[in-house]
GULORO-373881 format. One record per residue (C-alpha): residue number from 0; residue in one letter; x, y, z. Coordinates in nm, 4 decimals. Example, Ala and Ser with C-alpha at 12.3 -4.5 7.8 and 13.67 -1.06 7.14 Angstrom:
REM residues 2
+-----+-----+----------+----------+----------+
!   n ! res !       xx !       yy !       zz !
+-----+-----+----------+----------+----------+
!   0 !   a !   1.2300 !  -0.4500 !   0.7800 !
!   1 !   s !   1.3670 !  -0.1060 !   0.7140 !
+-----+-----+----------+----------+----------+
END
This chain:
REM residues 360
+-----+-----+----------+----------+----------+
!   n ! res !       xx !       yy !       zz !
+-----+-----+----------+----------+----------+
!   0 !   m !   0.0038 !  -0.0033 !  -0.0022 !
!   1 !   t !   0.2808 !   0.2310 !   0.0864 !
!   2 !   e !   0.4555 !   0.1709 !  -0.2458 !
!   3 !   k !   0.1197 !   0.2282 !  -0.4392 !
!   4 !   l !   0.0647 !   0.5649 !  -0.2498 !
!   5 !   l !   0.4137 !   0.6920 !  -0.3381 !
!   6 !   t !   0.3606 !   0.6015 !  -0.7091 !
!   7 !   a !   0.0252 !   0.8003 !  -0.6863 !
!   8 !   l !   0.1887 !   1.0976 !  -0.5342 !
!   9 !   k !   0.4515 !   1.0840 !  -0.8097 !
!  10 !   f !   0.1808 !   1.1001 !  -1.0567 !
!  11 !   g !   0.0127 !   1.3723 !  -0.8524 !
!  12 !   l !   0.3259 !   1.5951 !  -0.8762 !
!  13 !   l !   0.3877 !   1.5179 !  -1.2359 !
!  14 !   w !   0.0414 !   1.6284 !  -1.3248 !
!  15 !   l !   0.0531 !   1.9294 !  -1.0939 !
!  16 !   g !   0.3632 !   2.0417 !  -1.2959 !
!  17 !   l !   0.1455 !   1.9968 !  -1.6363 !
!  18 !   g !  -0.1299 !   2.2026 !  -1.4704 !
!  19 !   i !   0.1056 !   2.4694 !  -1.3908 !
!  20 !   l !   0.2341 !   2.4532 !  -1.7587 !
!  21 !   q !  -0.1249 !   2.4578 !  -1.8900 !
!  22 !   a !  -0.2005 !   2.7645 !  -1.6722 !
!  23 !   t !   0.0994 !   2.9514 !  -1.7929 !
!  24 !   y !   0.0332 !   2.8642 !  -2.1479 !
!  25 !   e !  -0.3201 !   3.0104 !  -2.1596 !
!  26 !   l !  -0.1683 !   3.3362 !  -1.9974 !
!  27 !   l !   0.0808 !   3.3666 !  -2.2667 !
!  28 !   m !  -0.1798 !   3.2795 !  -2.5224 !
!  29 !   l !  -0.3878 !   3.5654 !  -2.3839 !
!  30 !   y !  -0.0785 !   3.7981 !  -2.4079 !
!  31 !   s !  -0.0343 !   3.7027 !  -2.7558 !
!  32 !   y !  -0.3480 !   3.8428 !  -2.8327 !
!  33 !   k !  -0.2960 !   4.1523 !  -2.6396 !
!  34 !   i !  -0.5397 !   4.0554 !  -2.3573 !
!  35 !   d !  -0.4386 !   4.1094 !  -2.0095 !
!  36 !   p !  -0.6387 !   3.8842 !  -1.7680 !
!  37 !   g !  -0.5119 !   4.0403 !  -1.4786 !
!  38 !   g !  -0.2829 !   3.9246 !  -1.2168 !
!  39 !   a !  -0.5765 !   3.8243 !  -0.9768 !
!  40 !   n !  -0.7541 !   3.6230 !  -1.2157 !
!  41 !   f !  -0.4192 !   3.4259 !  -1.3289 !
!  42 !   w !  -0.3500 !   3.3492 !  -0.9723 !
!  43 !   v !  -0.7105 !   3.2274 !  -0.9013 !
!  44 !   l !  -0.6738 !   3.0154 !  -1.2239 !
!  45 !   l !  -0.3356 !   2.8865 !  -1.1228 !
!  46 !   k !  -0.4377 !   2.7900 !  -0.7636 !
!  47 !   s !  -0.7670 !   2.5964 !  -0.9136 !
!  48 !   y !  -0.5206 !   2.4137 !  -1.1550 !
!  49 !   i !  -0.2811 !   2.3131 !  -0.8700 !
!  50 !   v !  -0.5619 !   2.1728 !  -0.6706 !
!  51 !   t !  -0.7421 !   1.9777 !  -0.9562 !
!  52 !   s !  -0.4169 !   1.8494 !  -1.1403 !
!  53 !   f !  -0.2564 !   1.7294 !  -0.8401 !
!  54 !   v !  -0.5668 !   1.5585 !  -0.7093 !
!  55 !   a !  -0.6537 !   1.3957 !  -1.0323 !
!  56 !   g !  -0.2833 !   1.2696 !  -1.0816 !
!  57 !   v !  -0.2971 !   1.1174 !  -0.7407 !
!  58 !   l !  -0.6422 !   0.9492 !  -0.8140 !
!  59 !   a !  -0.5154 !   0.8196 !  -1.1543 !
!  60 !   g !  -0.2010 !   0.6741 !  -0.9942 !
!  61 !   f !  -0.3872 !   0.5167 !  -0.7200 !
!  62 !   f !  -0.6998 !   0.3862 !  -0.8887 !
!  63 !   i !  -0.6807 !   0.3960 !  -1.2711 !
!  64 !   l !  -0.3346 !   0.3441 !  -1.3984 !
!  65 !   p !  -0.2529 !   0.0261 !  -1.2017 !
!  66 !   r !  -0.5795 !  -0.1134 !  -1.3440 !
!  67 !   v !  -0.5074 !   0.0034 !  -1.7035 !
!  68 !   n !  -0.1867 !  -0.1592 !  -1.6872 !
!  69 !   s !  -0.3549 !  -0.4693 !  -1.5846 !
!  70 !   w !  -0.6222 !  -0.4379 !  -1.8525 !
!  71 !   l !  -0.3686 !  -0.4047 !  -2.1436 !
!  72 !   r !  -0.1797 !  -0.7055 !  -2.0157 !
!  73 !   t !  -0.4854 !  -0.9395 !  -1.9818 !
!  74 !   h !  -0.7409 !  -0.8095 !  -2.2294 !
!  75 !   a !  -0.7756 !  -0.7398 !  -2.6005 !
!  76 !   y !  -0.6149 !  -0.4012 !  -2.6952 !
!  77 !   g !  -0.9399 !  -0.2671 !  -2.8360 !
!  78 !   k !  -1.1553 !  -0.3598 !  -2.5174 !
!  79 !   a !  -0.8787 !  -0.2282 !  -2.2878 !
!  80 !   l !  -0.8347 !   0.0989 !  -2.4745 !
!  81 !   l !  -1.2112 !   0.1723 !  -2.4439 !
!  82 !   w !  -1.1939 !   0.1015 !  -2.0846 !
!  83 !   v !  -0.8907 !   0.3508 !  -2.0516 !
!  84 !   l !  -1.0791 !   0.6177 !  -2.2596 !
!  85 !   l !  -1.3950 !   0.5981 !  -2.0393 !
!  86 !   s !  -1.1877 !   0.5982 !  -1.7165 !
!  87 !   i !  -0.9999 !   0.9018 !  -1.8203 !
!  88 !   s !  -1.3228 !   1.0723 !  -1.9120 !
!  89 !   v !  -1.5004 !   0.9881 !  -1.5968 !
!  90 !   l !  -1.1897 !   1.1107 !  -1.3979 !
!  91 !   y !  -1.1862 !   1.4391 !  -1.6016 !
!  92 !   a !  -1.5445 !   1.4975 !  -1.5618 !
!  93 !   l !  -1.5079 !   1.4795 !  -1.1856 !
!  94 !   m !  -1.2156 !   1.7055 !  -1.1771 !
!  95 !   s !  -1.3396 !   1.9454 !  -1.4224 !
!  96 !   t !  -1.6306 !   2.0157 !  -1.2217 !
!  97 !   l !  -1.4223 !   2.0264 !  -0.8942 !
!  98 !   g !  -1.1837 !   2.2696 !  -1.0459 !
!  99 !   s !  -1.4619 !   2.4917 !  -1.1844 !
! 100 !   f !  -1.6131 !   2.5074 !  -0.8180 !
! 101 !   v !  -1.2795 !   2.5865 !  -0.6872 !
! 102 !   f !  -1.2004 !   2.8668 !  -0.9462 !
! 103 !   n !  -1.5390 !   3.0293 !  -0.9079 !
! 104 !   l !  -1.5265 !   3.0168 !  -0.5243 !
! 105 !   l !  -1.1939 !   3.1785 !  -0.5183 !
! 106 !   k !  -1.2984 !   3.4240 !  -0.7749 !
! 107 !   h !  -1.6416 !   3.5212 !  -0.6284 !
! 108 !   g !  -1.6283 !   3.4082 !  -0.2747 !
! 109 !   g !  -1.9657 !   3.3054 !  -0.1179 !
! 110 !   r !  -2.0915 !   2.9486 !  -0.0696 !
! 111 !   i !  -2.0979 !   2.6511 !  -0.3022 !
! 112 !   n !  -2.4692 !   2.6679 !  -0.3681 !
! 113 !   d !  -2.4776 !   3.0280 !  -0.4456 !
! 114 !   p !  -2.6884 !   3.0810 !  -0.7766 !
! 115 !   i !  -2.3804 !   3.2784 !  -0.9418 !
! 116 !   i !  -2.1450 !   2.9845 !  -0.8523 !
! 117 !   l !  -2.3687 !   2.7097 !  -1.0113 !
! 118 !   s !  -2.4530 !   2.9378 !  -1.3163 !
! 119 !   e !  -2.0747 !   2.9801 !  -1.3726 !
! 120 !   v !  -2.0083 !   2.6198 !  -1.3387 !
! 121 !   a !  -2.2868 !   2.5067 !  -1.5662 !
! 122 !   t !  -2.1672 !   2.7668 !  -1.8337 !
! 123 !   y !  -1.8124 !   2.6294 !  -1.8277 !
! 124 !   m !  -1.9039 !   2.2525 !  -1.8237 !
! 125 !   q !  -2.1039 !   2.3212 !  -2.1406 !
! 126 !   g !  -1.8504 !   2.5408 !  -2.3211 !
! 127 !   s !  -1.5648 !   2.5107 !  -2.5722 !
! 128 !   e !  -1.3117 !   2.5802 !  -2.2816 !
! 129 !   n !  -1.4141 !   2.2672 !  -2.1103 !
! 130 !   l !  -1.3804 !   2.0785 !  -2.4383 !
! 131 !   k !  -1.0334 !   2.2143 !  -2.5031 !
! 132 !   n !  -0.9333 !   2.1254 !  -2.1385 !
! 133 !   y !  -1.0863 !   1.7541 !  -2.1880 !
! 134 !   l !  -0.8669 !   1.7268 !  -2.5182 !
! 135 !   f !  -0.5475 !   1.8196 !  -2.3403 !
! 136 !   w !  -0.5912 !   1.6057 !  -2.0369 !
! 137 !   l !  -0.7124 !   1.3148 !  -2.2471 !
! 138 !   l !  -0.3719 !   1.3423 !  -2.4358 !
! 139 !   v !  -0.1936 !   1.3812 !  -2.0921 !
! 140 !   g !  -0.3760 !   1.0494 !  -1.9779 !
! 141 !   v !  -0.2958 !   0.8591 !  -2.3006 !
! 142 !   i !   0.0714 !   0.9808 !  -2.2898 !
! 143 !   t !   0.1258 !   0.8648 !  -1.9422 !
! 144 !   i !  -0.0300 !   0.5308 !  -2.0036 !
! 145 !   v !   0.2061 !   0.4746 !  -2.3199 !
! 146 !   a !   0.5114 !   0.5572 !  -2.1280 !
! 147 !   i !   0.3969 !   0.3130 !  -1.8466 !
! 148 !   q !   0.3521 !   0.0542 !  -2.1389 !
! 149 !   v !   0.6965 !   0.1228 !  -2.2852 !
! 150 !   n !   0.8667 !   0.1179 !  -1.9295 !
! 151 !   d !   0.6659 !  -0.2260 !  -1.8813 !
! 152 !   k !   0.7708 !  -0.3677 !  -2.2111 !
! 153 !   y !   1.1356 !  -0.2770 !  -2.1820 !
! 154 !   g !   1.1614 !  -0.3261 !  -1.7880 !
! 155 !   p !   1.1859 !  -0.0507 !  -1.5447 !
! 156 !   g !   1.4512 !   0.2044 !  -1.6184 !
! 157 !   t !   1.5479 !   0.0345 !  -1.9354 !
! 158 !   f !   1.3726 !   0.2709 !  -2.1655 !
! 159 !   i !   1.5196 !   0.5701 !  -1.9852 !
! 160 !   n !   1.8568 !   0.4250 !  -2.0497 !
! 161 !   f !   1.7853 !   0.4293 !  -2.4112 !
! 162 !   l !   1.6747 !   0.7778 !  -2.4210 !
! 163 !   l !   1.9922 !   0.8988 !  -2.2229 !
! 164 !   g !   2.2037 !   0.6750 !  -2.4293 !
! 165 !   r !   2.3736 !   0.5198 !  -2.1405 !
! 166 !   y !   2.4453 !   0.1826 !  -2.3464 !
! 167 !   f !   2.5335 !   0.3405 !  -2.6799 !
! 168 !   h !   2.8969 !   0.2650 !  -2.6201 !
! 169 !   p !   2.9615 !  -0.0833 !  -2.4605 !
! 170 !   k !   3.0694 !  -0.0652 !  -2.0901 !
! 171 !   e !   3.1779 !  -0.2926 !  -1.8054 !
! 172 !   e !   2.9368 !  -0.2982 !  -1.4967 !
! 173 !   q !   2.8714 !  -0.5150 !  -1.2028 !
! 174 !   r !   2.5309 !  -0.6870 !  -1.1949 !
! 175 !   i !   2.3328 !  -0.9442 !  -1.0202 !
! 176 !   f !   2.1475 !  -1.2169 !  -1.2376 !
! 177 !   m !   1.8803 !  -1.4715 !  -1.1497 !
! 178 !   f !   1.7696 !  -1.7509 !  -1.3857 !
! 179 !   l !   1.4205 !  -1.8721 !  -1.3120 !
! 180 !   d !   1.2965 !  -2.1809 !  -1.4584 !
! 181 !   i !   0.9604 !  -2.3842 !  -1.4240 !
! 182 !   r !   1.0201 !  -2.7386 !  -1.2664 !
! 183 !   s !   0.9484 !  -3.0367 !  -1.4993 !
! 184 !   s !   0.8346 !  -2.8132 !  -1.7834 !
! 185 !   t !   0.8847 !  -3.0896 !  -2.0321 !
! 186 !   t !   0.6534 !  -3.3294 !  -1.8581 !
! 187 !   i !   0.4050 !  -3.0324 !  -1.8238 !
! 188 !   a !   0.4053 !  -2.9769 !  -2.1944 !
! 189 !   e !   0.3397 !  -3.3557 !  -2.2724 !
! 190 !   k !   0.0258 !  -3.3349 !  -2.0343 !
! 191 !   l !  -0.1210 !  -3.0287 !  -2.2072 !
! 192 !   t !  -0.2086 !  -2.9394 !  -2.5515 !
! 193 !   a !   0.0167 !  -2.6932 !  -2.7112 !
! 194 !   l !  -0.2546 !  -2.3942 !  -2.6741 !
! 195 !   k !  -0.2883 !  -2.4903 !  -2.3115 !
! 196 !   y !   0.0766 !  -2.5192 !  -2.2258 !
! 197 !   f !   0.1243 !  -2.1572 !  -2.3787 !
! 198 !   a !  -0.1609 !  -2.0372 !  -2.1792 !
! 199 !   f !  -0.0124 !  -2.1867 !  -1.8618 !
! 200 !   i !   0.3336 !  -2.0505 !  -1.9338 !
! 201 !   k !   0.1722 !  -1.6874 !  -1.9995 !
! 202 !   e !  -0.0164 !  -1.7144 !  -1.6742 !
! 203 !   f !   0.2861 !  -1.8256 !  -1.4685 !
! 204 !   f !   0.4955 !  -1.5411 !  -1.6020 !
! 205 !   q !   0.1980 !  -1.2914 !  -1.5242 !
! 206 !   d !   0.1660 !  -1.4288 !  -1.1531 !
! 207 !   v !   0.5580 !  -1.4212 !  -1.0793 !
! 208 !   t !   0.6601 !  -1.1082 !  -1.2792 !
! 209 !   p !   0.5011 !  -0.8451 !  -1.0296 !
! 210 !   a !   0.6880 !  -1.0170 !  -0.7160 !
! 211 !   l !   1.0081 !  -0.9688 !  -0.9295 !
! 212 !   l !   0.9385 !  -0.6086 !  -1.0091 !
! 213 !   r !   0.8543 !  -0.5344 !  -0.6503 !
! 214 !   a !   1.2136 !  -0.6423 !  -0.5525 !
! 215 !   k !   1.3410 !  -0.3781 !  -0.7900 !
! 216 !   g !   1.4438 !  -0.6585 !  -1.0327 !
! 217 !   e !   1.4681 !  -0.5882 !  -1.4161 !
! 218 !   i !   1.3188 !  -0.8380 !  -1.6514 !
! 219 !   y !   1.6072 !  -0.8987 !  -1.9023 !
! 220 !   q !   1.4588 !  -1.1797 !  -2.1124 !
! 221 !   y !   1.1770 !  -1.4291 !  -2.1272 !
! 222 !   v !   1.3084 !  -1.7432 !  -2.2852 !
! 223 !   g !   1.0841 !  -2.0161 !  -2.3353 !
! 224 !   d !   0.9679 !  -2.1122 !  -1.9766 !
! 225 !   e !   1.2634 !  -1.9332 !  -1.8260 !
! 226 !   i !   1.2835 !  -1.5668 !  -1.6926 !
! 227 !   v !   1.6259 !  -1.3912 !  -1.6628 !
! 228 !   v !   1.6133 !  -1.1170 !  -1.4202 !
! 229 !   s !   1.8904 !  -0.8540 !  -1.3453 !
! 230 !   w !   1.9643 !  -0.6222 !  -1.0740 !
! 231 !   t !   2.2270 !  -0.3560 !  -0.9959 !
! 232 !   l !   2.4301 !  -0.4335 !  -0.6852 !
! 233 !   e !   2.2583 !  -0.1732 !  -0.5132 !
! 234 !   n !   1.9110 !  -0.2656 !  -0.5869 !
! 235 !   g !   1.9808 !  -0.6346 !  -0.5648 !
! 236 !   f !   2.1435 !  -0.6428 !  -0.2133 !
! 237 !   k !   1.9224 !  -0.3712 !  -0.0585 !
! 238 !   n !   1.6926 !  -0.5596 !   0.1747 !
! 239 !   n !   1.8236 !  -0.8793 !   0.0200 !
! 240 !   n !   1.5962 !  -0.8084 !  -0.2827 !
! 241 !   c !   1.7704 !  -1.0721 !  -0.5022 !
! 242 !   i !   1.6473 !  -1.3536 !  -0.2726 !
! 243 !   a !   1.3411 !  -1.1837 !  -0.1527 !
! 244 !   a !   1.2041 !  -1.1812 !  -0.5071 !
! 245 !   f !   1.2107 !  -1.5740 !  -0.5190 !
! 246 !   f !   1.0105 !  -1.6188 !  -0.1856 !
! 247 !   d !   0.7552 !  -1.3428 !  -0.2798 !
! 248 !   a !   0.7160 !  -1.5062 !  -0.6270 !
! 249 !   q !   0.6488 !  -1.8673 !  -0.4486 !
! 250 !   t !   0.3987 !  -1.6926 !  -0.2208 !
! 251 !   c !   0.2161 !  -1.5466 !  -0.5227 !
! 252 !   l !   0.1901 !  -1.9042 !  -0.6708 !
! 253 !   t !   0.0859 !  -2.0716 !  -0.3659 !
! 254 !   q !  -0.2080 !  -1.8305 !  -0.3302 !
! 255 !   r !  -0.3358 !  -1.9261 !  -0.6814 !
! 256 !   q !  -0.2338 !  -2.3135 !  -0.6576 !
! 257 !   g !  -0.6106 !  -2.3875 !  -0.6622 !
! 258 !   e !  -0.6822 !  -2.2196 !  -0.9696 !
! 259 !   y !  -0.3708 !  -2.3808 !  -1.1475 !
! 260 !   q !  -0.5137 !  -2.7152 !  -1.0477 !
! 261 !   e !  -0.8449 !  -2.6258 !  -1.1739 !
! 262 !   k !  -0.7479 !  -2.5071 !  -1.5158 !
! 263 !   y !  -0.4339 !  -2.7202 !  -1.5665 !
! 264 !   g !  -0.4355 !  -3.0023 !  -1.3124 !
! 265 !   i !  -0.0796 !  -2.8812 !  -1.2302 !
! 266 !   t !   0.0635 !  -2.6517 !  -0.9362 !
! 267 !   p !   0.3744 !  -2.4983 !  -1.0874 !
! 268 !   e !   0.6975 !  -2.4923 !  -0.9135 !
! 269 !   f !   1.0221 !  -2.3255 !  -1.0132 !
! 270 !   k !   1.3865 !  -2.3226 !  -0.9357 !
! 271 !   v !   1.6554 !  -2.0294 !  -0.9522 !
! 272 !   g !   2.0227 !  -1.9731 !  -0.9629 !
! 273 !   i !   2.1729 !  -1.6434 !  -0.8633 !
! 274 !   h !   2.5032 !  -1.5178 !  -0.9260 !
! 275 !   c !   2.6745 !  -1.1753 !  -0.9683 !
! 276 !   g !   2.9963 !  -1.0191 !  -1.1272 !
! 277 !   p !   3.1080 !  -0.8122 !  -1.4026 !
! 278 !   v !   2.9372 !  -0.8026 !  -1.7549 !
! 279 !   i !   2.9470 !  -0.6161 !  -2.0599 !
! 280 !   s !   2.6291 !  -0.4171 !  -2.1446 !
! 281 !   g !   2.5563 !  -0.2148 !  -2.4448 !
! 282 !   e !   2.2823 !  -0.1788 !  -2.7189 !
! 283 !   v !   2.2530 !  -0.4364 !  -3.0118 !
! 284 !   g !   2.0283 !  -0.4667 !  -3.3066 !
! 285 !   i !   1.9153 !  -0.2396 !  -3.5925 !
! 286 !   i !   1.5630 !  -0.3036 !  -3.6568 !
! 287 !   k !   1.4778 !  -0.4166 !  -3.2912 !
! 288 !   r !   1.7014 !  -0.2543 !  -3.0590 !
! 289 !   d !   1.7779 !  -0.3900 !  -2.7116 !
! 290 !   i !   2.0273 !  -0.3772 !  -2.4232 !
! 291 !   a !   2.2256 !  -0.7008 !  -2.4000 !
! 292 !   f !   2.4658 !  -0.8253 !  -2.1393 !
! 293 !   s !   2.7307 !  -1.0582 !  -2.2193 !
! 294 !   g !   3.0037 !  -1.2304 !  -1.9929 !
! 295 !   d !   3.0870 !  -1.5383 !  -1.7909 !
! 296 !   v !   2.8459 !  -1.4270 !  -1.5188 !
! 297 !   l !   2.5221 !  -1.5159 !  -1.7292 !
! 298 !   n !   2.6716 !  -1.8587 !  -1.8113 !
! 299 !   t !   2.7699 !  -1.9573 !  -1.4519 !
! 300 !   t !   2.4413 !  -1.8331 !  -1.3471 !
! 301 !   a !   2.2666 !  -2.0677 !  -1.5781 !
! 302 !   r !   2.4886 !  -2.3521 !  -1.4615 !
! 303 !   i !   2.4177 !  -2.2772 !  -1.1053 !
! 304 !   q !   2.0440 !  -2.2852 !  -1.1619 !
! 305 !   a !   2.0892 !  -2.6328 !  -1.3539 !
! 306 !   q !   2.2229 !  -2.7843 !  -1.0108 !
! 307 !   c !   1.8714 !  -2.7267 !  -0.8489 !
! 308 !   n !   1.7484 !  -3.0577 !  -0.9720 !
! 309 !   q !   2.0809 !  -3.2564 !  -0.8755 !
! 310 !   l !   2.0724 !  -3.1114 !  -0.5207 !
! 311 !   g !   1.7064 !  -3.1265 !  -0.4542 !
! 312 !   v !   1.6439 !  -2.7622 !  -0.3618 !
! 313 !   n !   1.4509 !  -2.4728 !  -0.5379 !
! 314 !   i !   1.7193 !  -2.1889 !  -0.5030 !
! 315 !   l !   2.0762 !  -2.1863 !  -0.5252 !
! 316 !   v !   2.3189 !  -1.8675 !  -0.4757 !
! 317 !   s !   2.6851 !  -1.8595 !  -0.5378 !
! 318 !   d !   2.9560 !  -1.7522 !  -0.2791 !
! 319 !   a !   2.9620 !  -1.4040 !  -0.4544 !
! 320 !   i !   2.6085 !  -1.3553 !  -0.3537 !
! 321 !   s !   2.6301 !  -1.5158 !  -0.0166 !
! 322 !   t !   2.9131 !  -1.2959 !   0.1116 !
! 323 !   q !   2.7049 !  -0.9654 !   0.0274 !
! 324 !   l !   2.3778 !  -1.0587 !   0.1694 !
! 325 !   r !   2.2860 !  -0.9014 !   0.4936 !
! 326 !   l !   2.0773 !  -1.1716 !   0.6794 !
! 327 !   t !   2.1396 !  -1.1023 !   1.0442 !
! 328 !   g !   1.7758 !  -1.0277 !   1.1997 !
! 329 !   t !   1.6029 !  -1.1597 !   0.8976 !
! 330 !   a !   1.3992 !  -1.4718 !   0.8540 !
! 331 !   y !   1.6546 !  -1.5816 !   0.5689 !
! 332 !   q !   1.9116 !  -1.8457 !   0.6413 !
! 333 !   l !   2.1911 !  -1.9790 !   0.4004 !
! 334 !   q !   2.2942 !  -2.3442 !   0.4186 !
! 335 !   s !   2.6032 !  -2.4394 !   0.2031 !
! 336 !   v !   2.5703 !  -2.7337 !  -0.0392 !
! 337 !   g !   2.9399 !  -2.7471 !  -0.0552 !
! 338 !   q !   3.1857 !  -2.7279 !  -0.3435 !
! 339 !   v !   3.0184 !  -2.8093 !  -0.6687 !
! 340 !   d !   3.1584 !  -2.8809 !  -1.0203 !
! 341 !   l !   2.9790 !  -2.6770 !  -1.2945 !
! 342 !   r !   2.9993 !  -2.7737 !  -1.6424 !
! 343 !   g !   3.2617 !  -2.5727 !  -1.8320 !
! 344 !   k !   3.4061 !  -2.4481 !  -1.5222 !
! 345 !   a !   3.7622 !  -2.5336 !  -1.4313 !
! 346 !   q !   3.7176 !  -2.4859 !  -1.0638 !
! 347 !   a !   3.4399 !  -2.6001 !  -0.8267 !
! 348 !   l !   3.2173 !  -2.3165 !  -0.6749 !
! 349 !   e !   3.0687 !  -2.3283 !  -0.3425 !
! 350 !   l !   2.6853 !  -2.2903 !  -0.3558 !
! 351 !   f !   2.4219 !  -2.2237 !  -0.0864 !
! 352 !   t !   2.0606 !  -2.2812 !  -0.0608 !
! 353 !   v !   1.8329 !  -2.0334 !   0.1112 !
! 354 !   y !   1.5474 !  -2.1103 !   0.3698 !
! 355 !   h !   1.2935 !  -1.8474 !   0.4745 !
! 356 !   s !   1.1097 !  -1.8864 !   0.8086 !
! 357 !   p !   0.9088 !  -1.5934 !   0.8684 !
! 358 !   a !   0.8063 !  -1.5123 !   1.2458 !
! 359 !   e !   0.4731 !  -1.6454 !   1.3356 !
+-----+-----+----------+----------+----------+
END
């Protein structure tokens, strides 16, 4: 709830800035036609825009935008876009009415039910000025949603990195990687039809991805029935996010195991390997550009995850991860599984499994 509220406040501040920009633009437009609205009238208009744009941004960020994201992920785009348009329109109608009342109360004084206030509000709501503002804020709403979708598609922070050109030239950086793979996927595929197996994979991804994002993970790739997640060292080790993501995703699946049994006759389980180290990162591709990582860290992480079956555990982390986790006073416990020979590696690597025992 706290994270959702913070996100809503961010949208509130963003839309507040746009409200101030709109009020300033309208003032400059009047000046361009050699019309002086008067300082008092401008300040009244600015105050009303500040109130309504901030409230609208908070309401959109708290109630509408998260649902829009869900609609676009789980419904046909035509139907989802219709709901988007309707939601933004309803929100605008409410905020436009509120803004008109605020403006006229500040301008004329008196009470909310004074005839002059009601008349001014009714005139504004039926006028071209209201239509102009509706089109402006409809565009703001659509651009906001498109930005969220682009961020959702490329992963949090990735699109900004594209715009800033941070990966235009390859560079070395330290990153954490998690390879998350569905257990017994071949057996599951043999039990289900091709279409049903695809639906199963899609639903699995939809259920575990939010947990990975809550832990500040960046979805690097979806590969078949596997998800590759990446963190900066700061985000991955803060609050032990890189292992917290695993247990949070497990909880999400446990809560829906009855639905999986009913739909597919299967309760999905998964295993993960986590490792960190230096990688080379940079933009690749011409037609479809993307940010790619290369280095031994990714190969080693894949090999670590593959050992989960042999060792009978669902999570394995490398020694490089274990030494940087801060588990004192937490519900997490590390247990060494010993030195393990990994395919393609000259030296054995000590691996650890992780247990989570939350307080009753």
